[in-house]
N, C-alpha and C positions, 0 to 999 in steps of 0.2 A: 295534282297527281302527275307522276312521271309517265312518259311515253317512250316508245321505242325509237323515237326520232333522235334521242340522245346517242352519242357515239360512245360505245363501251371502251374502256381502257384495258390494258393487258398487264398481267401481274407475273410474279415469279413463284407462284404457289405450287406448281406441279399438279394441280387438280387435273384429273382426266375424266371429263364428264361423259356420261352415256345417258342421254335424257329420254327415257322411254315414255314417261307420262306426257311430255310435250309433243309426242308423235300421235297422240290421240286427237280426235276432232276438236276444233277450237271451242266448241260449246262446253268443253270440260274445264276450261280455264280462260284467263285473259293474259296475254303477254304484256308485261309491264316491268319497268325498271324500278329499283329502289330509289327513293328520293334522297339525293345527297344531303349530308349533314355538315354542320359548320366546322367543328374541330374534333374529329373522332380520336378517342384515346383507348387503346387496348388495355383493359384492366386485367382480364384473365384469359389465358389460353390453356386449354385442357391438353397438355402435352401427351399424356397417356393415350387419350382418345385419338389425337392426331396420328400417333404412331400406329394405333390399331387400324386406322384407315389406310395405312400404307403411305403416309405422307411424312415429309421432313419438317419437324416443328421449327427448326431454325429459319425456315423460309417465311414464317408468319410473324416474326417479331418486329417491333418498331412500327414505322409508318406504313410499311407494306401490309402488315397484318391488320392494323387499324383501318386502313382504307378498304381492304377486302371485306372485313367483318362488319363494316358500317354500311356497305353497299356503295361507297364512293368509287370503288374500283371493281369492275366486273371481271371475274376471272375468265381467261380464255376458254372457250367451249361451253360456257354457261348459257342457259336459255331461260332467263327469269320469267316465271309465271305466277299468277295468283289463282289458286284453285277454287272452282265453283262447288258449292254444296248448300244444302238446306239443313233442316233439322227441327226436332221437337225440343223446345226450350221450356223446362218446367211443365211438360205435358202439352204445350201449345205449339202447333206446327207453324214454322216460318219457312215459306217455300224458297226463299233465297237469302243465304247468309254469305258464305265464301270468305276467303282470306282478306279481311279488311285492313289488316296491319301486318301482313306477312307476305314474303316473296320466296318462292322455291327457286333457288339459284340453279339447281340441277341435281343429278344423281351421279354417284361414283361407286365403283366396285372396289371392295377391299381385297386383301391378298388371297382370301378364300373364295372370292367370286360373289360375295354377298353384296347386294345393292343397298345403298343408303341415300336418303334424301338429305340435301344440305339446304336449310331454310333460314332466312333472316326474319326475326320476329321483332316488330317495332320499326320497320323500314319505310314507313310512310304510306300515304293514301294509295288505294287501288280502286278498281272499278267497283269492288264490293264494300267499300268503306262506309257507305251510306253517309251519316252525319259525323262519323268519327274522324279523328285526325291522323289515324294510321300509325301513331307513335306509341311507345311504351315508356313508362317511368322507371327509374333505376330500381326502386323497391321491388316491384313485381318481377323484374328481370333477375334480380338477385335471388328472390324466393324460388323461382323456377330453376335457376342454376343449382342452388344448394339442394333443393328437394329431389330433382331428377337424378343428380349424381349420388345422393344418399340412397335413393331407391335402387339404383344400379348396384351399389355396394351391398345392399341388403339382399340382392339376388332376385329382385322382382322386375319383370320386363318393363321397360320404360324407354321413352325417347331420351337422348343424351344431350348434354350441353357442351358445345365445342369452344365457344368464346363469348366474352362479355365486353362490350364496347360502350363507353359513354360518348354522347354525341356533342356535348358542348352547347346544347340547346335546351330550353325549358319545355316542359310538358304541363299543360293546364288541366288539373283535375279539381278536387275540392281546394287544393292549394297549388302553388307553383312548385314544380318538382323537376329535378334534373332528369334529362332523357337518357335512354340507353337502348341498346339493341342486343338481342340474344341470338347467337347462331346455334340452332339445334339440329340434331341428327336423329333420323327415325328410319325404321324399316320401310315405312310408307306413311303417307298422310291421307290415304283413302279411309273414309269414315262411313258409319252407318248413314249419316246425313248426306254423303255423296250420292248414295243410291236413292235416298229420298228426294233429292233435287231432281233427278230424272223421272222418278216415279210420279211426282207431282205434275210433270209435263207429259205423262203417258208416253215417254220416249223409250219404248221397249228396246230399240236398237242400241241406244246408249247404255241401258242397263246391262244388256248382254256384253257389250264391249267392255264395260267396267268390270263385270264379273269375270270375264275371260282374262282381263288384265290382272286382277287381284289373284286369280288362281295361278297364272303363270309366274307371277312375282313372289307370292307368299305361300301358296299351297300347291306346288306343281304336281305332287303325287296324286292329287284327286282327279287329274285328267284321265287316268286309267279306270276310274270308277264307272259303274253302270250308269249312274246319273250323277255326273260331275257337280252339277249345281246343288243338288241335295247334299252330297258329301261335303261340298264347300261350306254350306250352312253348318253342318255338323262340326267341321273344323273350327269355324269362327266361334261357335257356341262353346266348344270345349276350351278354346284359348281364353275366352272371356270368363268362364266359370273358374278356371285356374287362377287368372289374374286377380279377380275380385276377392277370391278366397285369400290370396296372398296379401292383398291390402288389409283384410280383416286380421290376419295373423300378426301384423305389426302395428295395428291400431291406426291405420291410415284412413282418412276421410277425404274423398276426392272433392266434394263440395258442389260441383256442377256436372252431374252425369247426364247432360243433355246428349241427344243422339249425335250431334255434331262434334261431341267430345269423346266419342267411342271409336277407336281405331280398329279397323278390320284385322290388323296384324296381331291384336292381343297385347299391345303395349300400352302402358300408362301414357296419356298425352293430355296436353292443355292443363298445366298446373295453374289454376286460378286461386280461388279462395279455399284452398285445401289446407289440411293440417294433420298432425299426428296427435292422437288423443293422449292426454295426461291421465286424469282420474277416469276410471272406467265407468261409462254410462252408455248403454246401447243407443240411446236417442241423442247422442251428442251431435250438435251442428255448430260449425264455425262460420259458414258463409253468411255474410251480411244480407244477401238477397234471398236466402232460403227461409222465408218466414214460416212456412208450414212444416218444415222438417222433412220435405220430400226426399232429400238426399242425406238424411242422417246416417250415421255409422251402420246401424242395424238394417237399414233399408237398402243397402247397396246391392245385395244379391237380387232382391225383387226388382229393383230398377234395371239391373243388368238384363234380366229376363224380359222386362217391358221393352227395353230398347231393341233387343234382338228380335222380338216379335215384329217390330217395325221393319227390320231388315228383311225378315222372311216375307212379309207382305209385299215388299218391293220386288222380291225375286220370284214370286208365284208364277208370273208369266213364262219363266224359263224352265219350270219344273215339268211341264207337260201341257198338252192341249186340252185335256179333260180336267176341268177345274175340280170336279168332285173327287177325282183320283189323286190330285196333287195337294189339296188342302189338308186331307187327313194325315199323310205322312209328315207334312210340314208342321202341323199342329203337334204331332207326337214328338217331333224333335224339340220344339219349343218347351213342351211340358217336361222333357227330359233334362232341361237345364237345371231345374231344381234339384234333381237327383245328383247330377254332376257336381253342382256347386256344393251341396251338402257333403258329398264324398270328399271333395278336395278340402273343404273346411275342416271336417272331422279328422282327416289324415294329418293335416298340418297341426291341429290342436293336440292330437295325440303326440306328435313329435315334440311339441313344446313342453309336454309333460313327461317326456322320456319313454313313451310307449310306442312299440313297433307292432306288436301283435294286436289283433282286434278282439274286443269283448263287448258284449251288449251293454254293459254298465258304463262304457266310456263316455257316451253322450251325457249321461247323468253326472258323472264326475266332472266333466268340463263345465257343464252348465251350473252346477252347484258352486264351483269356484268363481265363475263369473258373477253369480248372484251375490256371493260374499264380497267380491270386489266392489260391486255397485253399492251394496249396503254400507260399506265403510269408506267409500270414496277413494279406494286404493288405486295407486298408480299402475296402469296396465303393464308397462314395460318393466318397471322395477319388480313387481310381484313375480313375473315369470323368470326374470334373471335371478332373483333370490332363491327361487325353487331349485335352480341348478345346484345350489350349495346345500339343499335340504334333502337330497336323495338319500343320503345315509341317515339312518335313524338317530345316530349319535351326533349329527351335525348341530351346530349352534344356530337355532332358528329365532334368536331374539328379535331380529329386525322384522321378521314376518309376524311374530307374536305381537309386537308393538303395532304393526299396521292393522291387525285385526282385533286389537284391544282385548285379547284373551277370550274372544267369542267362542262359546262352546261348540257352535257349528263349525268353526274353523278347526278346532281340535279334532272333531269327528271326521272332517274332510281329510285332514292330514293323515289320520290313521287309515282311512279308506284308500287314499292314494298310495301309501306305503305298502298296504296289502296288495294293491293292484300291481305295483312295481315288482313284487316278489314273483309274479307270474311271468315276468320277462326272463329270458335266458342269459342276458348280459350282466356283467358285474356292475355294481353301483358306480364305480369310477368311470366305466365306459358309458353308462347311461348319462351321467352328469356331463361328461365331455360332449356327448352328442347334443345335449340340451343347450350347451353354451354356443354351439354352432348354429342354433336356430333362434335363440332368444337374445336379441341384441342388448348391449349395455347402453349404447348411444343411439339416439334417434334425433332428427332435426326438430327439436322442441320449438314450439311457436315463439316463446319469449326470447329464446336465443337468436332466432332468425330476426325478430323485430329489433333486438339490440344491435345486431350486425347491420341491419338496414339503416337504423337511426344514426349509427356511427358513420356510415358511408355518406348518407345524405346530408347530415348536419356538419360533419367535420372532415369529409373527404378521407376518412380513415377506414381502410378495408381490412385492417389487421384482425378484427373479430371474425370476419368472413374467412380469412386465411385459417384461423384456428378451427372454425367449424369444418371447413373442407378437410383439414388434416385428420381430425378425430373421426369424422363420419366416413372416411375412406376405409376404415377397419372397424365397423360398428360392433363386431362380436368379440373384439380383443380387449383385454384389460389394458388400460392406459392410465396408470396412476397419476401422471402429471395433469390429466384432464378429468379427474374423478368428480369434480364439482359439476361438470356438464352432464352427468348422469342423473342429477337430482331433479325432483319435481320442482316446478316453479313455486316460489313463495307466493302467498296470497296477493301481495301487491304486484307481482310479476305476471300474473295470469292474463292471458289474452283470450277474450271470449268471441271476437269477431275477426274475420279475415275478409279481404276485398279482392275483386278480380282484376282491378287495375285499368279497366277500360273506361 
């Protein structure tokens, strides 16, 4: 494991670090340097994100960029730390987890004054590694890079990927694999599990410090509230309800919704055994370690509420001295999550069907369509995109008819939907166009990601990943040259399990 006895080098990156988390007491983290790697090679630099952060992409090319994003070269002003946290993993509490293979280099402010964490993932052992090697294999790093940037393009809050570096070293998992390091950018890496870490130690002072820190950084407006901590909880719950509903709208399954993987910021974080659903089935599970289906697609809302109940329990000591008076409002807020989530979910599903106004029958219309999709094994993404072209009653719906095999229930549903659309005040062309802005053509399909990974690992050929990045950057736009990438996987291409990479 690296120590701070190493002498950091200095770069030409123009990072201007302002490291607020490293100013908290040292029980919040451990200072540690990334472990140097043998022969780093910069494979991808996210130039657009570099520019959004107010940095010059030209300063990160070549050996300088490879050295910085591998951890071999510590940028001036960085204060590398591994964050402490605990968490509930598949419902079982682990009092100490922490960044076992990641190092937070520091924080920077963009041109708008927004604060961003710059973190290396796969950068070697830390105090929290336990028996792990602290490294990451190329495949999982590629998966997170592709998925996080795809989620951003879909308009769903997420951490971002700044760079991908291969290390020139092997990583030992079931097989010997090439190693890699991901540089990711996030609004914050404070998690539900961070609060649980201190709650398990009955460290009320640390819980308050952490809550104040999260409020100042992420939800500064709540400082003016009558009870800032209660309002803080409400903000986190609202952000998570919106986020998880957004996942559901695009068919995303996180795979490991442990409390240590839930960010207080309301961003998607820790892309492990996640995947986008092909054929619609509410109980779809991809994660190889989720044997009971705890984190299945349809369970994500309930698990979000469960995780947030754990957060509220940690924060109870801050809500007031009289426990009887604080438990009741906290419980009400947690119970309100279901209403918030349902409202966000239904609003988004209405939008996917071209509906702006609200009618009582909308929930039935949505659910009936989902039931039909499940019955026929219909592709979730394709059906909703095809519906964009079916708004006009005179449209050719041959593809949809084929998907539903002429099912009479489908014919009845289509008629009901068209009748419902007539209650909207917009013209059919306007409705269809609004649907095309919500229902993507392209998603990061599991088989395509696996093909890109296999090409890189086995042939050192990253061109399939280049193609995926290009088409996923504009997922709502017609791209005729990439039309085959919108198709469902063939039976022999289907991927039924994904792995976390540790």
